[in-house]
C-alpha positions as CSV (number, residue, x, y, z in Angstrom):
1,M,-14.6,0.8,-52.3
2,G,-17.6,0.1,-50.4
3,L,-20.4,-2.0,-51.1
4,N,-23.8,-1.0,-50.3
5,M,-26.1,-3.2,-52.1
6,G,-29.5,-2.7,-51.9
7,V,-32.5,-4.9,-52.6
8,V,-32.1,-6.4,-56.1
9,A,-35.2,-5.3,-57.7
10,C,-34.7,-7.3,-61.2
11,M,-35.0,-10.5,-59.5
12,N,-38.2,-12.5,-58.7
13,F,-37.7,-12.9,-55.2
14,N,-40.3,-15.8,-55.2
15,E,-39.0,-17.5,-57.7
16,E,-37.6,-20.9,-56.7
17,L,-34.2,-21.9,-57.3
18,I,-32.3,-25.1,-56.8
19,L,-28.5,-25.2,-55.2
20,V,-26.4,-26.3,-58.4
21,R,-23.6,-27.4,-56.1
22,D,-23.2,-28.1,-52.1
23,T,-22.3,-25.1,-50.3
24,T,-22.1,-23.7,-46.9
25,A,-24.3,-21.2,-45.4
26,T,-24.9,-19.5,-42.0
27,V,-28.5,-20.6,-40.3
28,I,-30.7,-17.8,-39.4
29,P,-30.5,-16.6,-36.6
30,A,-28.4,-19.6,-35.0
31,G,-25.5,-18.2,-36.9
32,E,-23.8,-21.7,-37.0
33,E,-22.4,-22.8,-40.8
34,Q,-24.4,-25.7,-42.0
35,M,-24.0,-27.5,-45.5
36,L,-26.5,-27.3,-47.9
37,P,-26.4,-29.9,-50.2
38,A,-27.2,-29.8,-54.3
39,G,-30.7,-29.8,-55.1
40,T,-31.7,-28.1,-52.3
41,R,-34.8,-26.0,-53.0
42,A,-34.5,-22.1,-52.1
43,V,-36.1,-18.7,-52.4
44,I,-34.1,-15.3,-51.9
45,S,-35.9,-13.5,-49.3
46,Q,-33.3,-10.8,-49.3
47,A,-30.4,-9.3,-50.8
48,L,-28.9,-6.7,-49.1
49,G,-25.2,-5.6,-48.0
50,G,-23.4,-7.9,-50.2
51,T,-25.2,-10.9,-48.5
52,V,-28.4,-13.0,-49.6
53,T,-31.0,-14.6,-47.3
54,I,-32.5,-17.5,-48.4
55,R,-35.5,-19.7,-47.4
56,T,-35.3,-23.4,-47.9
57,D,-37.5,-26.2,-46.3
58,S,-35.4,-26.2,-43.8
59,G,-35.5,-22.7,-42.5
60,L,-33.9,-19.4,-43.5
61,F,-30.0,-19.2,-44.6
62,R,-27.6,-16.6,-45.4
63,L,-25.2,-16.9,-48.3
64,S,-22.0,-14.9,-48.6
65,S,-21.3,-13.6,-52.1
66,K,-18.6,-16.0,-52.8
67,D,-21.4,-18.6,-52.9
68,W,-23.7,-17.2,-55.3
69,D,-22.6,-19.5,-57.4
70,A,-24.5,-22.3,-55.5
71,L,-27.8,-20.5,-56.9
72,G,-27.2,-20.8,-60.6
73,K,-25.3,-18.7,-63.0
74,A,-28.7,-16.3,-64.0
75,A,-29.4,-15.5,-60.3
76,Q,-25.5,-15.2,-59.8
77,A,-25.3,-12.8,-62.5
78,E,-28.0,-10.5,-61.7
79,L,-26.7,-10.6,-57.6
80,D,-23.3,-9.9,-59.3
81,A,-24.6,-6.8,-61.6
82,A,-26.5,-5.5,-58.5
83,A,-23.5,-5.5,-56.0
84,K,-21.3,-4.1,-58.9
85,A,-23.6,-1.3,-59.4
86,A,-23.9,-0.6,-55.8
87,E,-20.2,-0.1,-55.4
88,V,-19.6,3.5,-54.3
89,A,-15.9,4.8,-54.5
90,Q,-14.4,6.7,-51.8
91,G,-12.6,9.1,-54.0
92,S,-10.1,12.0,-52.8
93,E,-12.5,13.3,-49.8
94,P,-10.7,13.6,-46.7
95,F,-11.7,11.0,-44.0
96,S,-14.4,11.6,-41.8
97,D,-16.9,9.9,-39.2
98,D,-19.5,9.8,-42.0
99,Q,-17.3,7.0,-43.9
100,V,-17.7,5.0,-41.3
101,W,-21.6,5.4,-40.6
102,E,-21.8,4.7,-44.2
103,A,-19.7,1.6,-44.0
104,M,-21.8,0.4,-41.3
105,K,-25.4,1.2,-43.5
106,G,-23.9,-1.5,-45.3
107,C,-24.8,-4.3,-42.8
108,F,-28.2,-6.1,-42.6
109,D,-29.5,-8.0,-39.9
110,P,-30.5,-10.8,-42.2
111,E,-34.0,-11.1,-41.1
112,I,-34.9,-7.6,-41.1
113,P,-34.2,-5.2,-44.4
114,V,-33.0,-2.4,-42.5
115,N,-29.3,-1.2,-41.9
116,I,-27.9,-2.0,-38.3
117,V,-27.5,1.9,-38.2
118,D,-31.0,2.6,-39.0
119,L,-31.8,-0.4,-36.7
120,G,-30.3,1.7,-33.8
121,L,-27.9,-1.4,-33.1
122,I,-25.0,1.3,-33.2
123,Y,-24.5,2.6,-29.7
124,D,-21.0,4.2,-30.1
125,M,-18.4,4.7,-32.6
126,Q,-14.9,6.3,-31.7
127,V,-12.2,7.2,-34.2
128,A,-8.5,7.2,-32.9
129,T,-6.4,10.3,-33.6
130,A,-4.7,9.5,-36.8
131,D,-1.1,7.5,-36.9
132,D,1.6,8.6,-38.3
133,T,0.8,7.3,-41.6
134,G,-2.5,8.9,-41.4
135,Q,-4.3,6.0,-40.5
136,H,-7.0,5.7,-37.7
137,A,-8.5,3.0,-35.6
138,I,-11.8,2.6,-35.2
139,S,-13.9,1.3,-32.1
140,V,-17.6,0.6,-32.4
141,K,-20.0,-0.8,-29.5
142,M,-23.3,-2.7,-31.2
143,T,-26.2,-4.5,-30.0
144,L,-28.3,-6.8,-31.4
145,T,-32.4,-6.9,-31.6
146,A,-32.2,-9.8,-29.1
147,Q,-29.7,-11.1,-26.9
148,G,-30.0,-15.0,-28.2
149,C,-29.4,-14.1,-31.9
150,G,-26.4,-16.4,-32.6
151,M,-25.9,-13.9,-35.7
152,G,-24.3,-11.3,-33.5
153,P,-20.4,-12.7,-34.3
154,V,-21.2,-12.8,-37.9
155,I,-23.0,-9.1,-38.2
156,A,-20.2,-7.7,-36.3
157,D,-17.5,-9.5,-38.2
158,D,-19.5,-7.8,-41.1
159,A,-19.6,-4.2,-39.7
160,K,-15.3,-4.4,-39.1
161,T,-14.7,-6.0,-42.6
162,R,-16.7,-2.8,-44.4
163,I,-14.9,-0.2,-41.6
164,E,-11.3,-1.8,-42.3
165,A,-12.2,-1.6,-46.0
166,L,-12.1,2.1,-45.8
167,K,-8.7,3.4,-47.3
168,D,-7.9,5.4,-43.7
169,V,-8.6,2.8,-41.6
170,S,-6.0,0.9,-39.8
171,S,-8.2,-1.6,-37.8
172,A,-11.6,-1.7,-36.3
173,Q,-12.9,-2.7,-33.3
174,V,-16.7,-4.1,-32.9
175,D,-18.0,-4.8,-29.4
176,I,-21.4,-6.6,-28.5
177,V,-23.0,-4.8,-25.6
178,W,-26.4,-5.6,-24.2
179,D,-26.5,-2.1,-22.0
180,P,-29.0,-0.5,-22.4
181,P,-31.2,-3.2,-24.1
182,W,-32.5,-2.7,-27.6
183,T,-36.2,-1.8,-28.3
184,P,-38.3,-0.8,-31.4
185,H,-38.2,2.9,-30.2
186,M,-34.1,2.9,-31.2
187,I,-34.9,2.3,-35.1
188,S,-34.4,5.8,-36.9
189,T,-37.3,7.5,-38.7
190,E,-35.9,6.1,-42.3
191,G,-35.8,3.0,-40.7
192,R,-39.4,3.1,-39.3
193,L,-40.5,4.0,-42.7
194,K,-38.8,1.0,-44.7
195,L,-40.4,-1.1,-42.3
196,G,-43.8,0.3,-42.6
197,I,-44.1,0.9,-38.6
198,E,-44.9,4.6,-37.1
């Protein structure tokens, strides 16, 4: 199963939440982990792809699904329900490149509400011939919107995890490359619509 969690429409993204326990979060855009103490005030600014971006007085942080309980029972329940509703079974369809692309569309830049495919961050995706067990190795080359972004390894690992969750994939390698440099012109038409740019 793959998770492609969209915006959680039922939540009030301006509602202030208080962290109910100490939790480890990823600093955006540095990519380092930091402990946020219980009692920290936070507002959810984005809930996409099975991760949540929160805004605190100290800046932006990313929370993985295992730490949603730190946002309180009500917020966790809404986030869990939205994630469950967004789960899509692969079913019995034969493996295809499209499944890999769809898996990567579940990965989002924590600061931009557009997936990494529509942002134009995926430069290359190769599917190896199936092995004796019918499993494929996948190779991906991706870039980032800015070379100094410390979230790169986190986003690449998200993509790797999602691809490897596909039932006919044995392994995935996701490499970050810088050539050619990314520009906003690489954003897809769908991504531009979401961002309101032409």
